[in-house]
C-alpha positions as CSV (number, residue, x, y, z in Angstrom):
1,M,-28.9,65.5,-0.1
2,M,-30.4,65.4,-3.7
3,S,-28.2,64.0,-6.5
4,E,-26.2,66.2,-7.9
5,S,-26.2,64.2,-11.7
6,L,-29.4,65.5,-12.7
7,S,-29.8,68.2,-14.6
8,P,-31.5,71.3,-13.0
9,V,-34.0,71.4,-14.9
10,Y,-35.6,68.2,-13.5
11,D,-36.1,70.7,-10.5
12,Y,-38.6,72.4,-12.5
13,I,-40.5,69.6,-13.4
14,A,-40.6,67.6,-9.9
15,G,-41.0,71.0,-7.9
16,S,-44.5,72.1,-10.5
17,I,-45.6,68.2,-9.7
18,G,-44.9,68.5,-5.8
19,G,-46.2,71.9,-5.5
20,L,-49.5,70.8,-6.4
21,S,-49.9,67.3,-4.4
22,G,-50.7,68.9,-1.4
23,L,-52.4,72.1,-2.3
24,V,-55.9,70.6,-2.5
25,I,-55.6,69.2,1.0
26,G,-53.8,72.3,2.4
27,H,-56.3,74.6,0.9
28,P,-59.3,74.6,3.7
29,L,-56.9,75.3,6.5
30,D,-55.3,78.0,4.9
31,T,-58.5,79.4,4.4
32,L,-59.4,79.1,8.5
33,K,-56.2,80.3,9.1
34,I,-56.7,83.9,6.8
35,K,-60.0,84.5,8.6
36,Q,-58.6,84.3,11.5
37,Q,-55.8,86.4,11.2
38,V,-58.0,89.0,9.2
39,P,-60.5,90.5,11.0
40,G,-64.1,91.3,9.6
41,P,-64.3,94.6,8.2
42,V,-60.8,95.2,7.5
43,S,-62.1,97.4,4.6
44,G,-65.1,98.4,2.7
45,L,-64.1,95.5,0.2
46,V,-65.3,93.1,2.9
47,P,-68.4,94.1,4.9
48,S,-68.3,91.1,6.9
49,S,-72.0,89.9,8.1
50,T,-70.6,88.8,11.6
51,T,-70.5,91.1,14.5
52,T,-67.2,90.0,16.0
53,R,-64.2,91.9,15.2
54,H,-62.3,88.8,15.0
55,F,-63.2,85.2,14.8
56,G,-62.3,82.3,17.5
57,L,-61.8,78.9,15.9
58,R,-65.5,77.5,16.7
59,S,-67.3,80.7,15.3
60,T,-64.7,81.0,12.7
61,L,-65.0,77.7,11.4
62,K,-69.2,77.7,11.3
63,S,-68.5,81.0,9.6
64,I,-66.8,79.3,6.6
65,H,-68.9,76.1,6.9
66,D,-72.0,78.0,6.8
67,E,-70.7,79.5,3.4
68,G,-70.7,76.0,1.9
69,W,-67.4,74.0,0.0
70,S,-67.3,76.1,-3.0
71,R,-67.8,79.7,-1.4
72,G,-66.3,78.8,2.0
73,H,-63.7,75.8,3.0
74,F,-61.8,76.2,-1.3
75,R,-62.6,80.2,-1.8
76,G,-59.4,81.5,-3.4
77,L,-58.9,77.9,-4.8
78,M,-58.3,78.5,-8.6
79,S,-55.2,81.5,-7.4
80,P,-53.2,78.7,-5.8
81,L,-54.6,76.3,-8.7
82,F,-53.4,78.0,-11.4
83,S,-49.9,79.4,-9.7
84,Y,-48.8,76.6,-7.3
85,A,-46.6,74.4,-10.2
86,V,-45.0,77.5,-11.5
87,L,-44.0,79.2,-8.1
88,N,-42.9,75.9,-7.1
89,A,-41.1,75.0,-9.9
90,V,-39.2,78.2,-9.8
91,Y,-38.6,77.7,-6.3
92,F,-37.1,74.1,-6.5
93,G,-35.4,75.2,-10.3
94,V,-33.4,78.5,-8.7
95,Y,-32.8,76.7,-5.5
96,R,-30.5,73.8,-7.5
97,N,-29.1,76.3,-10.1
98,I,-27.6,78.5,-7.2
99,L,-26.7,75.8,-4.9
100,M,-24.9,74.2,-8.1
101,K,-22.4,77.7,-8.4
102,L,-22.5,78.0,-4.7
103,R,-20.6,74.5,-4.6
104,I,-18.4,75.1,-7.6
105,K,-17.0,78.4,-6.2
106,D,-16.5,76.5,-2.9
107,E,-14.7,73.8,-4.6
108,K,-12.6,76.0,-6.8
109,G,-11.0,77.8,-3.6
110,A,-10.2,74.8,-2.0
111,E,-10.1,71.8,-4.3
112,G,-8.5,73.4,-7.6
113,T,-10.4,71.7,-10.7
114,K,-11.5,68.7,-8.4
115,K,-15.1,68.1,-8.1
116,Q,-16.1,67.2,-4.8
117,Y,-19.8,67.7,-3.5
118,K,-20.0,68.0,0.7
119,D,-23.0,69.0,2.7
120,D,-23.0,73.2,3.5
121,Y,-25.6,73.7,5.2
122,M,-25.1,77.5,4.7
123,N,-25.0,77.2,0.7
124,I,-27.8,75.5,1.5
125,F,-30.1,78.0,3.2
126,L,-28.7,80.7,1.0
127,A,-29.9,79.1,-2.7
128,G,-33.1,78.8,-0.5
129,C,-33.5,82.4,0.5
130,A,-32.9,82.8,-3.7
131,G,-35.3,81.0,-4.4
132,G,-37.8,82.3,-2.4
133,A,-36.6,85.6,-2.9
134,V,-37.3,85.3,-7.2
135,Q,-40.7,83.3,-6.7
136,T,-41.8,86.3,-4.6
137,I,-42.2,88.4,-7.9
138,P,-44.6,86.3,-9.9
139,G,-46.1,85.1,-6.6
140,C,-47.2,88.5,-5.1
141,P,-50.2,89.0,-7.1
142,F,-51.6,85.4,-6.7
143,E,-51.2,85.5,-3.0
144,L,-53.2,88.8,-2.9
145,T,-56.0,87.6,-4.9
146,K,-56.5,84.7,-2.7
147,V,-56.0,86.5,0.4
148,V,-58.5,88.8,-0.6
149,L,-61.2,86.0,-1.5
150,Q,-60.5,84.2,1.5
151,S,-61.4,87.3,3.4
152,Q,-64.3,87.9,2.3
153,V,-66.0,84.7,3.4
154,G,-69.0,85.6,5.5
155,A,-69.4,89.2,4.1
156,K,-72.6,90.4,2.7
157,S,-73.8,89.2,-0.6
158,G,-73.0,91.3,-3.8
159,S,-70.0,92.8,-2.3
160,I,-68.1,90.5,-2.8
161,Y,-65.4,89.1,-5.8
162,R,-66.4,86.1,-8.2
163,G,-62.9,85.1,-8.5
164,P,-59.3,85.7,-9.0
165,W,-60.0,87.4,-12.2
166,D,-62.6,89.6,-11.3
167,A,-60.7,90.8,-7.9
168,C,-57.1,91.3,-10.0
169,I,-58.7,93.4,-12.6
170,D,-60.3,95.5,-10.2
171,I,-57.4,96.1,-8.1
172,I,-55.4,96.9,-11.2
173,R,-58.4,99.6,-12.8
174,K,-58.1,101.4,-9.6
175,N,-54.6,101.1,-8.1
176,G,-52.7,100.4,-11.1
177,I,-50.7,97.3,-11.9
178,L,-48.8,97.9,-8.3
179,G,-51.7,97.3,-6.8
180,V,-51.7,93.7,-7.1
181,Y,-48.1,93.8,-5.3
182,R,-49.6,95.5,-2.3
183,G,-47.6,93.8,0.8
184,F,-45.0,93.0,-1.1
185,L,-42.1,94.3,1.0
186,V,-43.6,92.4,4.2
187,H,-44.5,89.4,1.6
188,S,-40.4,89.3,0.8
189,V,-39.6,89.7,4.4
190,R,-41.9,86.5,4.9
191,D,-40.8,84.0,2.2
192,I,-37.4,84.8,1.5
193,P,-35.7,83.7,5.1
194,S,-37.9,81.4,5.6
195,Y,-37.6,79.1,2.4
196,G,-33.7,79.0,2.9
197,L,-35.0,77.8,6.3
198,Y,-37.5,75.5,5.5
199,I,-34.9,73.8,2.9
200,V,-32.0,73.8,5.3
201,S,-34.1,72.1,7.8
202,Y,-35.8,69.7,5.5
203,E,-32.3,68.7,4.0
204,Y,-30.3,68.6,7.7
205,L,-33.2,65.9,8.8
206,N,-33.3,63.8,5.7
207,N,-29.8,63.4,6.1
208,T,-30.2,62.5,10.2
209,G,-32.7,60.3,9.4
210,E,-31.4,58.3,6.9
211,R,-28.4,57.9,9.4
212,M,-30.4,57.2,12.7
213,F,-33.4,55.0,10.8
214,P,-32.1,53.2,7.9
215,S,-35.2,51.3,7.8
216,L,-37.2,53.8,7.0
217,S,-38.4,53.7,3.9
218,D,-37.7,56.9,1.7
219,S,-41.0,58.2,1.0
220,V,-42.2,58.0,4.7
221,L,-38.9,59.6,5.6
222,N,-39.3,62.4,3.1
223,F,-43.1,62.8,4.4
224,I,-42.0,63.6,7.7
225,T,-39.0,65.8,7.1
226,G,-40.4,68.0,4.8
227,G,-43.6,68.0,7.0
228,I,-41.6,69.2,9.7
229,A,-39.5,71.6,7.9
230,G,-42.6,73.1,6.8
231,V,-43.7,73.7,10.5
232,L,-40.1,75.3,11.3
233,S,-40.2,77.3,8.4
234,W,-44.1,78.7,9.0
235,V,-43.7,79.2,12.3
236,S,-40.9,81.2,12.5
237,I,-42.4,84.2,10.3
238,T,-46.5,83.7,11.7
239,P,-46.2,87.6,12.7
240,F,-45.2,88.5,9.3
241,D,-47.8,86.5,7.8
242,V,-50.4,88.0,9.8
243,V,-49.2,91.5,9.0
244,K,-49.5,90.8,5.2
245,N,-52.4,88.7,5.2
246,R,-54.2,91.6,6.8
247,I,-52.7,94.2,4.4
248,Q,-53.2,92.3,1.4
249,A,-57.1,91.6,2.4
250,D,-57.3,95.8,2.4
251,P,-56.0,96.0,-1.4
252,H,-57.5,99.9,-1.8
253,R,-56.0,101.1,1.4
254,E,-59.0,101.4,3.3
255,T,-57.7,100.8,6.6
256,Y,-54.2,100.4,6.2
257,R,-50.9,102.8,5.0
258,N,-48.5,100.6,5.1
259,A,-47.0,97.4,7.3
260,W,-45.7,99.1,10.4
261,H,-49.3,101.1,10.3
262,C,-51.1,97.7,10.3
263,A,-48.8,96.0,12.7
264,S,-49.3,98.6,15.0
265,L,-53.1,99.0,14.9
266,A,-53.1,95.3,15.3
267,Y,-51.5,95.4,18.7
268,Q,-53.6,98.0,20.0
269,E,-56.4,95.2,19.3
270,G,-54.9,92.3,20.8
271,G,-51.5,93.0,22.0
272,L,-48.4,90.3,20.9
273,R,-50.9,87.3,20.6
274,I,-52.7,88.8,17.9
275,F,-49.4,88.4,15.8
276,F,-49.7,84.5,16.6
277,R,-53.2,83.9,15.4
278,G,-54.2,80.8,13.0
279,L,-50.9,79.1,14.3
280,P,-52.4,75.7,15.2
281,A,-54.4,75.9,11.2
282,M,-50.9,77.2,9.7
283,S,-49.3,74.4,11.5
284,I,-51.4,71.4,10.7
285,R,-51.2,72.6,7.0
286,A,-47.8,73.4,6.5
287,F,-46.9,69.8,8.1
288,L,-49.5,68.0,5.2
289,V,-48.8,70.1,2.5
290,N,-44.9,70.5,2.7
291,G,-44.6,67.1,3.7
292,F,-46.3,65.9,0.1
293,T,-44.7,68.3,-1.7
294,L,-41.0,67.2,-0.4
295,M,-42.0,63.4,-1.0
296,I,-43.0,63.6,-4.4
297,Y,-40.5,66.1,-5.4
298,S,-37.7,63.6,-3.9
299,H,-39.5,60.8,-5.5
300,I,-39.7,62.2,-9.4
301,L,-35.8,63.3,-8.8
302,K,-35.1,59.8,-8.1
303,A,-37.6,58.6,-10.7
304,L,-35.8,61.1,-13.4
305,Q,-32.8,59.8,-11.7
306,K,-32.9,56.3,-12.9
307,N,-34.1,57.2,-16.2
308,S,-31.3,59.3,-17.6
């Protein structure tokens, strides 16, 4: 468990630094996942130059690699690069604040004025969900512009946005400010429970690992348990991720009216299997990104605790 003596302000600091740690490593895998989940011509915005409706692994990799590193593998990176530190700071900061309030409430009922902290995984889960809920509000526009840019890999020249600012301005101009919140409902359904599962899995695995493998260094343990927690949380919401990405790749509503309409068309296209497209790339990315994030986050908290 993380130290209770630190101010929640430190969680904002550690979360922002930790959030950036695995971003560059994981982005090419995220692009691969998006291109597998989003069909080529999802709307008039993405007139794919390929002839297939959606890609297999080999053809997807070729399509991305043909565009080069900046326009292919790392397309859309600027959006999360600007937002990742802030969103992770918000998540971890809200998580710690809510967790402390939930624990204090429990203590007053059971222990009077005595403060005695204990592992309460339900409180950890609820605090994680709260953190996920808050970060979706600033996070949705950044996520939407990232998905739009990534889904345009392989599009015909002249039909693509130059960057996140270009995409954001055009979407707002055509659809109003709510345009950048396209898919917000399914985005929230995806993120809120998964962030709770993410942090409670990490805390449980980390506590168990400390008891079972006492000789293992904290950094290695945090990387492994953080990676496993990331995979568990992402696997649990893969179908919602597929629907969210398809909706957000269609910001002008040219193909999908809403989440249910999107899910229905996707099922007609490929059955239940289509809702798990991109799962291998997603899992590898989740392990690397979340392993690095929680390893560095925990390391920074311990360093701040020593200096406080």
